[in-house]
ZAMARGU-4260 file (C-alpha; in steps of 0.2 Angstrom, whole numbers, plus 5000, padded with zeros to 4 digits):
<rodrens>
0) 5453/5238/5379 | 5451/5242/5398 | 5464/5254/5404 | 5467/5264/5420 | 5469/5279/5408
5) 5450/5278/5405 | 5443/5292/5416 | 5426/5283/5415 | 5433/5266/5422 | 5422/5260/5436
10) 5434/5258/5451 | 5427/5248/5467 | 5428/5256/5484 | 5443/5245/5488 | 5452/5252/5472
15) 5450/5235/5463 | 5443/5235/5446 | 5431/5222/5439 | 5433/5218/5420 | 5419/5210/5410
20) 5422/5199/5395 | 5408/5194/5383 | 5399/5198/5367 | 5388/5211/5375 | 5392/5223/5389
25) 5383/5222/5405 | 5371/5237/5407 | 5381/5251/5415 | 5398/5242/5414 | 5402/5247/5396
30) 5419/5255/5402 | 5425/5240/5410 | 5420/5228/5396 | 5430/5219/5383 | 5421/5212/5369
35) 5423/5193/5364 | 5417/5184/5348 | 5406/5169/5351 | 5414/5153/5346 | 5432/5161/5345
40) 5445/5158/5358 | 5453/5173/5368 | 5466/5175/5381 | 5471/5189/5394 | 5486/5199/5396
45) 5490/5209/5412 | 5503/5223/5410 | 5509/5231/5425 | 5519/5247/5425 | 5530/5250/5441
50) 5523/5235/5451 | 5524/5237/5470 | 5533/5225/5482 | 5518/5214/5484 | 5520/5209/5466
55) 5538/5204/5469 | 5536/5195/5485 | 5521/5186/5479 | 5509/5192/5492 | 5497/5199/5479
60) 5491/5191/5463 | 5477/5195/5451 | 5460/5186/5455 | 5454/5172/5445 | 5442/5175/5430
65) 5424/5171/5437 | 5408/5168/5428 | 5396/5183/5432 | 5377/5180/5434
</rodrens>
């Protein structure tokens, strides 16, 4: 699980967070990694506590999942 409560979470300069999914963690990104099992399906859940106005007026939304290289 990736959590903002993890003090080792890597936060980008713009305060965004990159989360990595895969069977193995990218080097140096272990605290932002969620393990997947090859051949098994998975899905994401975004839980927001006290979302701000941009969530409600739909001017903000989470980014798409992107394949990293």
